[in-house]
C-alpha positions in Angstrom: 0.0 0.0 0.0 1.3 3.5 -0.9 0.2 7.0 -0.2 -1.5 8.8 -3.1 0.0 12.1 -2.1 3.2 13.2 -0.4 3.0 14.0 3.4 3.6 17.7 2.6 0.4 17.9 0.6 -1.9 16.1 3.1 -3.6 17.7 6.1 -6.2 16.7 8.7 -9.4 18.7 8.6 -12.2 18.8 11.2 -15.1 20.2 9.1 -17.9 17.7 9.7 -20.8 19.8 11.0 -22.5 16.8 12.6 -19.6 15.4 14.5 -19.1 16.0 18.2 -15.4 15.9 19.0 -15.8 15.7 22.8 -19.1 13.9 23.4 -17.9 12.9 26.9 -18.4 16.5 28.0 -22.1 15.9 28.1 -22.2 13.9 31.4 -19.3 16.0 32.7 -21.1 19.3 32.4 -24.4 17.7 33.4 -22.9 16.7 36.7 -21.4 20.2 37.1 -24.8 21.8 36.6 -26.4 19.3 38.9 -23.9 20.2 41.6 -24.7 23.9 41.1 -21.4 25.2 39.5 -23.1 27.9 37.4 -25.0 29.2 40.5 -21.9 29.3 42.7 -20.0 31.2 40.1 -22.8 33.7 39.7 -23.1 34.1 43.4 -19.4 34.5 44.3 -17.4 35.6 41.3 -17.8 39.2 40.1 -14.9 40.4 37.9 -15.0 44.1 37.0 -14.7 45.8 33.7 -16.3 45.2 30.3 -14.6 41.8 29.9 -15.7 40.6 33.4 -19.4 40.1 32.5 -21.0 36.7 32.2 -18.5 35.1 34.5 -20.6 31.9 35.1 -20.7 31.2 31.3 -17.1 32.0 30.6 -15.7 30.2 33.6 -17.8 27.2 32.7 -16.3 27.2 29.2 -12.8 27.1 30.8 -13.7 24.2 33.0 -15.2 22.3 30.0 -12.2 23.0 27.9 -9.7 21.9 30.5 -11.7 18.7 31.2 -11.4 18.0 27.5 -7.6 18.4 27.6 -7.0 22.1 26.8 -4.0 23.7 28.5 -3.9 27.1 26.8 -6.3 29.6 25.6 -5.8 28.7 22.0 -6.8 25.1 22.8 -10.2 26.4 24.0 -11.2 26.5 20.3 -12.0 22.8 20.6 -15.3 23.8 22.2 -16.4 25.1 18.8 -15.4 22.1 16.7 -18.1 20.4 14.6 -21.5 20.3 16.3 -20.2 21.2 19.8 -22.2 24.5 19.6 -25.3 22.4 19.0 -24.8 20.2 22.0 -23.7 23.1 24.3 -24.9 26.6 24.5 -23.0 29.7 25.6 -19.7 28.7 24.1 -17.3 31.7 23.9 -14.3 32.3 21.6 -10.8 31.7 23.0 -10.0 35.4 22.7 -13.1 36.3 24.7 -12.0 33.8 27.4 -8.5 35.3 27.5 -9.8 38.8 27.9 -12.1 37.6 30.6 -9.2 36.1 32.6 -7.2 39.3 32.3 -10.0 41.1 34.2 -9.5 39.0 37.3 -8.0 40.7 40.3 -6.7 39.2 43.6 -10.1 39.5 45.1 -11.8 37.8 42.2 -9.4 34.8 42.5 -10.3 34.5 46.2 -14.0 34.6 45.1 -13.3 31.8 42.7 -11.5 29.8 45.5 -14.7 30.1 47.6 -16.8 28.9 44.7 -14.4 26.0 44.2 -14.6 24.9 47.8 -18.4 25.0 47.9 -18.5 23.2 44.6 -16.3 20.4 45.9 -18.6 20.0 49.0 -21.6 19.8 46.7 -20.0 17.2 44.6 -19.3 15.1 47.7 -23.0 15.3 48.5 -24.1 14.3 45.0 -21.8 11.3 44.8 -19.4 9.3 47.1 -16.4 11.4 46.3 -14.7 10.4 49.6 -16.1 7.0 50.8 -15.2 6.2 54.3 -14.6 9.9 55.2 -17.0 9.5 58.2 -14.4 7.2 59.8 -11.0 8.3 58.6 -9.6 10.7 56.1 -6.2 12.1 55.2 -5.0 15.5 54.1 -1.6 15.4 52.3 0.3 18.7 51.9 3.2 19.0 49.5 4.7 21.4 47.0 6.1 21.1 43.5 8.6 23.3 41.6 7.6 23.9 38.0 10.3 24.9 35.6 9.8 28.1 33.5 12.0 29.7 30.9 13.0 33.3 30.4 14.4 35.9 32.7 11.5 38.3 32.7 8.8 36.0 34.0 7.6 37.6 37.3 7.8 35.3 40.3 10.2 32.9 38.6 13.1 32.2 41.0 15.5 29.4 41.7 14.2 26.7 44.0 15.1 23.2 45.0 13.4 20.2 43.4 14.3 16.6 42.9 15.0 15.1 39.5 15.8 11.4 39.3 16.4 11.4 43.1 18.8 14.3 43.0 18.2 17.7 44.5 18.8 20.5 42.0 18.1 24.2 41.6 15.5 25.0 39.0 14.2 28.3 37.9 10.4 28.2 38.1 7.3 28.7 40.2 6.3 26.8 43.3 2.8 25.4 43.8 1.6 24.4 47.3 -1.2 21.8 47.2 -3.3 20.0 49.8 -5.2 16.9 48.8 -8.0 15.0 50.7 -8.2 11.2 50.5 -9.5 8.2 52.4 -8.3 4.6 52.5 -11.0 3.9 49.9 -10.7 7.0 47.7 -8.1 8.6 45.5 -6.7 12.1 46.5 -8.7 15.2 45.5 -7.2 18.6 45.5 -8.8 20.7 48.3 -6.6 23.8 48.4 -3.8 25.2 46.2 -1.6 28.2 46.3 1.0 29.4 43.7 4.1 31.0 45.1 7.4 32.4 43.8 10.0 29.8 42.9 12.2 30.6 45.9 9.5 30.3 48.4 10.3 28.0 51.4 8.1 25.0 51.5 6.4 25.9 54.8 5.5 29.5 53.6 1.7 29.8 53.8 1.3 26.1 54.8 -0.4 26.9 58.1 -3.3 28.8 56.5 -3.5 26.3 53.6 -3.8 23.5 56.1 -6.6 25.2 58.0 -8.4 25.9 54.7 -8.0 22.3 53.6 -9.3 20.9 56.8 -12.4 23.2 56.6 -13.0 22.0 53.0 -12.6 18.4 54.1 -15.1 18.8 56.8 -17.6 20.4 54.4 -17.0 17.4 52.1 -18.2 15.0 54.8 -15.0 14.2 56.6 -16.6 13.9 60.0 -14.3 11.2 61.3 -10.7 11.4 62.3 -8.7 13.7 60.0 -4.9 13.2 59.8 -2.8 15.8 58.1 0.4 14.2 56.6 3.5 16.2 55.6 7.2 15.7 55.0 10.0 17.3 57.0 9.8 20.6 55.1 6.6 21.4 57.1 8.0 20.5 60.5 7.1 23.9 61.9 5.4 25.1 65.0 3.0 27.4 63.2 1.8 24.6 60.8 1.2 22.0 63.6 -0.5 24.6 65.7 -2.9 25.5 62.9 -3.7 21.9 62.4 -4.5 21.3 66.0 -6.6 24.4 66.3 -8.7 23.1 63.4 -9.4 19.9 65.3 -7.3 17.5 63.1 -4.4 15.2 63.8 -0.9 15.7 62.4 1.7 13.3 61.1 4.9 15.0 60.0 8.3 13.7 59.1 10.8 15.0 61.7 14.3 16.1 60.7 16.9 13.9 62.4 18.8 16.6 64.3 20.7 16.3 67.5 17.6 16.4 69.7 15.8 13.7 67.6 19.0 11.6 67.7 19.1 11.8 71.5 15.5 10.7 71.7 16.1 7.8 69.4 19.2 6.7 71.3 17.1 6.6 74.5 14.7 4.0 73.0 15.3 0.6 74.6 16.5 -2.1 72.3 13.7 -4.4 73.3 11.1 -1.9 72.1 11.8 -2.3 68.4 9.2 -4.3 66.5 10.1 -5.9 63.2 7.8 -5.0 60.3 7.8 -6.1 56.7 6.7 -3.8 53.9 3.7 -5.1 52.0 5.7 -4.2 48.8 9.4 -3.7 48.7 10.5 -0.1 48.6 13.3 1.1 46.4 16.1 2.8 48.4 17.8 5.5 46.4 20.8 5.7 48.7 21.6 2.0 48.6 20.3 1.4 45.1 18.4 -1.7 46.1 15.0 -2.9 47.2 14.2 -2.8 51.0 11.4 -4.9 52.5 12.3 -5.3 56.2 12.6 -2.7 58.9 11.9 -2.1 62.6 9.8 0.5 64.4 9.5 1.9 67.9 8.2 5.0 69.5 8.8 7.4 72.4 7.5 10.6 73.7 9.0 13.8 72.4 8.5 17.5 73.3 8.9 19.7 70.2 9.4 23.4 69.8 10.1 23.9 73.5 12.4 26.8 72.7 9.5 28.9 71.4 8.5 31.7 73.8 4.8 31.1 73.0 3.9 28.1 75.2 0.9 27.4 73.0 3.3 26.3 70.3 4.9 23.7 72.5 3.8 20.2 71.5 4.4 16.9 73.3 3.4 13.9 71.2 4.6 10.6 69.8 7.9 10.2 68.0 7.6 7.1 65.8 10.9 5.9 64.5 11.5 3.4 61.6 15.0 2.1 61.2 16.3 0.2 58.2 19.5 -1.9 58.0 22.3 -0.1 56.2 23.4 -2.9 53.9 26.7 -1.4 52.9 28.9 -3.8 50.9 31.4 -5.5 53.2 35.1 -5.9 52.3 36.2 -9.3 51.1 36.8 -11.7 54.0 35.5 -9.3 56.6 32.1 -9.8 58.3 29.9 -7.2 59.9 31.1 -6.1 63.3 27.8 -4.6 64.4 24.5 -3.7 62.5 24.3 -0.2 61.1 20.9 1.5 60.9 19.4 4.5 59.1 16.6 6.2 61.0 13.4 7.9 59.8 11.4 9.8 62.5 7.7 10.8 62.4 6.3 13.3 64.9 2.6 12.6 65.3 -0.4 12.7 67.6 -2.2 9.9 65.7 -4.6 7.8 67.8 -3.7 4.6 66.0 -1.4 1.9 67.2 2.3 2.0 66.4 2.6 -0.1 63.3 -0.7 1.2 61.8 0.3 4.9 62.4 3.7 4.4 60.8 2.2 2.7 57.8 -0.4 5.4 57.4 2.3 8.0 57.3 4.1 6.3 54.5 0.9 6.6 52.6 1.7 10.3 52.2 3.4 9.3 49.0 0.0 9.2 47.3 0.2 12.9 46.7 3.0 12.4 44.3 0.5 10.8 41.9 -1.7 14.0 42.1 1.4 16.2 41.5 2.3 14.1 38.5 -1.2 14.5 37.1 -1.0 18.2 37.6 2.4 18.5 36.0 1.0 16.6 33.0 -2.2 18.6 32.8 -3.0 22.1 34.1 0.6 22.8 35.1 2.1 21.5 31.9 2.7 25.0 30.5 2.9 27.1 33.6 5.1 30.0 32.4 3.3 32.9 33.9 3.0 36.6 34.4 2.4 37.5 38.1 1.7 41.0 39.2 1.4 42.3 42.7 -2.3 42.7 42.3 -3.1 39.4 40.5 -3.0 36.0 42.1 -4.2 34.4 38.8 -1.4 32.8 36.9 -1.6 33.2 33.1 -0.2 30.5 30.8 1.5 32.1 27.7 1.9 28.8 25.8 1.1 29.2 22.1 0.3 32.9 22.7 -2.6 32.2 25.0 -3.3 33.0 28.7 -4.6 30.4 31.1 -5.0 31.0 34.8 -3.3 28.1 36.6 -3.8 29.8 39.9 -7.5 30.2 39.2 -9.2 27.1 40.6 -11.3 26.6 37.4 -8.6 24.4 36.0 -8.2 20.7 35.9 -6.1 21.0 39.0 -9.1 22.0 41.1 -12.6 21.8 39.6 -12.4 19.6 36.5 -10.8 16.5 38.0 -13.5 16.2 40.6 -16.2 16.5 38.0 -14.6 14.0 35.6 -13.9 11.4 38.3 -17.4 11.6 39.7 -19.0 11.5 36.2 -17.5 8.1 35.6 -19.0 6.8 38.9 -22.3 8.5 39.6 -22.7 11.2 37.0 -26.2 11.4 35.6 -26.6 11.0 31.8 -27.8 14.2 30.2 -29.9 12.2 27.8 -31.8 9.8 30.1 -31.1 11.1 33.6 -29.9 7.8 34.9 -27.2 8.0 37.5 -25.8 4.4 37.1 -25.9 1.9 34.3 -26.2 4.3 31.4 -23.9 3.5 28.5 -23.0 7.1 28.0 -21.7 7.4 31.5 -18.9 4.8 31.8 -15.8 4.6 34.0 -13.4 6.2 31.6 -13.7 9.9 32.5 -11.5 10.1 35.6 -8.1 10.2 34.0 -8.9 10.1 30.3 -10.6 13.5 29.7 -13.9 13.5 27.9 -13.3 11.2 24.9 -12.5 12.2 21.3 -13.9 11.5 17.9 -12.2 9.4 15.4 -12.1 6.0 17.1 -11.9 4.5 20.6 -9.2 5.5 23.0 -6.9 2.5 23.7 -7.7 0.9 27.0 -10.9 2.9 27.4 -14.5 1.5 26.7 -16.3 3.2 23.8 -19.2 5.5 24.5 -22.5 3.7 24.5 -24.4 6.7 23.3 -24.6 7.8 19.6 -24.4 11.2 18.1 -27.5 11.9 16.0 -27.4 14.0 12.8 -28.6 17.0 14.6 -25.7 16.8 17.1 -27.5 15.5 20.2 -26.3 12.5 22.2 -28.8 9.7 22.2 -28.8 7.3 25.1 -28.7 3.7 24.0 
């Protein structure tokens, strides 16, 4: 078989007026409307200026576009492909959406944050977004450094990040993110904050933790809430904010002289052997580790602070792993060498369970990876002192990464819930409809031109007049 024309003379054209390129947006936006997204935007978000009008419609277009895979303003043109304007009303041009975003001020972004928090709570009431939250839930806090290019991008500074296990300095912007999860549910972004690239990890973490705990409570997390963090957030202000909000904390403690003294005082008969359910790769030893020992003691932290309210006495859980350094030929091991990992926590759970739960903090890395591949994929931004919105300049467009209407905040919750309990716009069924399958969560909204590999095809059909017909 041979091509009839050279590659230079062939092109793809999307000009079929009856074809819906992203039919999966039907159940996605139906769930958003059922959860009251347009009403929340109309109630809370009020940008000024001529371009700030019709915020509910324009912000809804941004959410739909991001759910369909757009990561710049130019990509928002996908909402007008084929018969999309027949299936959806109120679609705006990409240039209109860009002008609308430029009208957002600091206060408008805070309004959008409020709408996002209330919307997440409504989604949790519409569907089991966080099953098991009435018993136990976790809030994981972490930050990510996103590389940007160019010397004139405001807010871009050198900050530390890890690439292939090595700490390096990268010029970019720093995003602080809190995610809510349960033992039965995947993490959902509950609070985000964009900062300069040189911001310390703990900057703003106290207020972010309090905000995330409030959002989690509104989403039905009425049981025990444990906030998990790494050693970058081992700070008196952060732990105090968590305790004031009525949650528990579990934070990795830096192994300093005081921590070492506490570890040394642990009796040898207190150590309990544990076996990891799955072997863990050790970057320092370049091998798999599956066995360790744990013990605990009481520890008084931040006792040097003048404010006695910041003094915290809680459990210090220590995990130690054998340092399997290669021995010299013909020489045995004189005594075992250990590497210690400390966790400072007030968790009510027993020793082994509390230590295992803290290791579950790594689940936020999956969310950060999704964000880096999605709404933060093209983060180069322009930040002014008055704007908290972050505008993406990829392909000449502007996209607010800091505005919570992106896939990093609103859209993932909608798409994940659509695949589970989203009502079909055609028939109104919540479960069992062929249009609403389980493929929305991480796959976007489906595309025309054939099935996506590994994802079930849509059960609905697109009629000639552009409507989705339920099978």
